[in-house]
N, C-alpha and C positions, 0 to 999 in steps of 0.2 A: 210278436207278430211275425209270421214267416214271409218270405219274399213273395210267395204266391198270394198270400192274403193281402199284402200291400198292393200288388199288381191289380188284384180284384177290386180293391177299394178305389184305386186311381181310375180304373175303367168305369166303375159305377159313377164317380163324380163327373168324369168326362162325358159319359152317356147322358147324365142329367143336364149338363150344360149344352149338349147337342140338341136336345129336344126343344122345340119351339115354345111349348107351353111352360115348361119349367124355367127356361131361360128368361121368358118374358116376366114371369112372376118373381124370379129372383132379382131381375133388374129393377122392377117396380119397387121391391122391398129396399133395395140399396139406395135408389134415387129418392123415393118418397116415404119410405118406412111403412108402406102399406101395399098389399097385393091388389088393391082396387085399381091402381093405375096401370095394370097389365093389359087392360082392354079385353080380358077374357070373361066369359060367363062365370058367375060366382061358384058353381059346382065344379067347373073345369079348373078354376084357380085353386079351389080347396083340395082337389085331388093332386094337383101339381105340388102344393104345399106339403101334403102328406108324403109324396115321393121325395121331395127335397129334405124333409125331416128324417126319413129313413136313410138317406145318403149323408146325413150329418151337416148339411149346408144351412139349415135353419133350425130354430128351436122355438118352442112356445114360451112366452114370457108375459106376465101381467095381462093375460087375456088377448095378447097380440102375438105377432111373430117377429123374431130377431134373426138377422143374417149372422151365421157363425163363420166370419172371415178366418177365424183361427183354424178352421178345417183345412184350408189350403196350406197353412204353415205346418200342420200336423203331417199332411201327405208329403210335403216337400222334405221335411226332416226325416220321414220314414224312408224316403228314397235315397237320402245322402248320408245315411248313418255310418259312423266309423265301425270297423270290425270289433267284435266283442272283446277279444284279447289283444291288447297292444303287442305288436311284434317288432316294432321299430321305434327309433327315437322320434321320428316324425309323427307317428300315431300317438305316442305318449304326450307330445306337445299339443296336438289337436285336442286330446281328451282334457288336458289341463285348462285349455282356454274355452272349451265349449261346455256349457251347462244347460242341459235340456235342449240341446240343439242351437242355443244362442251363444254368441261370443260374449264373454265377460268383458273383454277389452280387445282392441286390436293390438297385437304384440308390437312393442317398439323395436325389439331386436330383429334384425332382418331374417336370420335363420329361422326363428320361431314364426315370424310373420309369413315367410314363404311356405312353411308347413301348413299353416292355417289356410293360406290362399290356395294352395294345391287342393286342399280338401273342398273348399268352396267352389273352385273351378269345376269340380265333378258334377255340380248341379246343372251345368250347361252342356248340352249335347254337341259334340264336335260336328262341324259342318253345317250347323244351323245358325242363321243370322237372326239376331234379336234386336228389336227396337229398344232404345234406352229405357223406355217406360217398363218393359218386361224385365230388363236386367235389374232395374231398381226394385221391382216387386220381389224377385228372388233374393236379392242382397239384403233387403229390409227384413226378411225372415231371419237373417243371421245377426244383424246389428243395426241399430238406429242410424249410425253414421254410414249409411250405404254409399254416399258419394265418395267417401274416403276408400271404402272397399273397392269400388269401381275403378278409382284412380290407381290404387295399388295393383289391381289385376292387370291393368293396361301397362303400367310402368314396368312390371316384372315379366311382361311378355306372355301372360297366361290368356289374355284376351286382347283382341285388336279392335280398333274403332275407325269408322269412316262415315261421315255424314250422319252421326247419331245412331248408327247401326253397329252392333257389337257381335263378335263371334269368338268362339274359343280357339286360340291359336297356339296354346302350349299346355304344359302339364302332362300328367300321366293319364292314359286311357286304359280302362279295365277291359280285358277281352273276355 
């Protein structure tokens, strides 16, 4: 998938989340498992579900609808993908530890862990402040032990923290 295609997919999902009807239907599905709790007329909810399905956020299953949370992970991984051909030792290490965008394990050797942490830090926009909950969502996409990743990012100076708000404070920035 090209960078333009990825950007278009991200815009599509964000557009769906911005619209009141699709956001209400998606929220109802997440919270209750049914679009009926959205408070919208049945035909309005049905059209919103169809748009959400085209955007990859929901799918039909067993006569009902299921939220495709993995869609967010797919988009996150698509935007933080390593280069196709490794050109440095750091990139080789990242490829060795990432399988389908997920960490097999958090490297125990500091040099390798730093390479992986630099890669993960690229998922956070410099200058943006993130509540801890949002940081956890991003890190959970990489590894189930997201508190350890969060701690390593702070200890290594790649992210800073104050009052449960985090921001990227180190690492490489692509221009």
